[in-house]
C-alpha positions, 0 to 999 in steps of 0.5 A: 595043435595039441599033437604039437604040444605033446610031441614037444613034452615027450621029446624033452623028457625022451630026446636025449640022442644029442645033449649039446655042448652048447646047452650045457656051458652056455646056458645051464652051467652059468645059471648054476653058477647064478644059482649056487655061487659055482660052477665050471665056466667056459671062457667065452664066460671069462672072457666077457664074450657072453651075455649074463642075461642068458644065463639069468633066463635059466636060473628059474629052472634051478629053483624050480627043479630045487623044489622037487630035488631036481639040480642036475643031470640028465633030470635036469636037462629034460627039466629045461628042455620041457621048459623050452618045450612048453614056451615054443609050444606057446609061441605057435599057439599065440601065433596060431591065435594072432592068424586066426583072427586077422581077416585079411588070411583065409582062416583055414589056410592060416591054420593049415600053415601053422600046424604044418610049421608046428608038425615040421620035424626040424622044428620038433626037434629043435624045440626042445633044445635050451640053446641060445639060438632058441631062446632068442627066436621064442622071444621073437616069434612071441613078441611078433604080433604085438610089434606089428600091432604096435607099429600101426600107431602113430604115437611114439610110445607104441613105437618104442615098445615095439624097438625094445621088443626087437632088442630083446632077442639079440640080448640073449644072442649077443657075444659081447665083442664090445666087452673084450680087449681091444684088438693089438695092431701088429 
């Protein structure tokens, strides 16, 4: 597990072989607009196809980075990626801990399974991206142990809370087609 955390942090600061346009124009740039008041917005933002909750989730990176004079460029991308790497690692650690406590699974098998999944090359490479899909995945997998526990209740409030947690990832991923202009009929 420690190797998974360390590898994520190293990749966050060194993996600049690919800076995804989505990372910049769909997460960082709109967050810069919220934090600084000005930034370039892609047409999706201007037309209302993107959720501003996604941009708002990235504003804390600007606040934290501004404490150290890091507000743009590759150092800022590395800061955002490090935040995602740590959040991703936290989710894997939580799943490891949750599966470790379950009595129905073999503790050794569940530990090996989570560690192998955490160290898979694709999991490592995507763990540092600030793409909306990754943020939605972090929210979903991070909430899953609580969702499973709450749906075992006979009371309605835990079910409402579980439903709420299931919807949160969609708020980050949602392309708001309902907010766009109606389709014209020809």
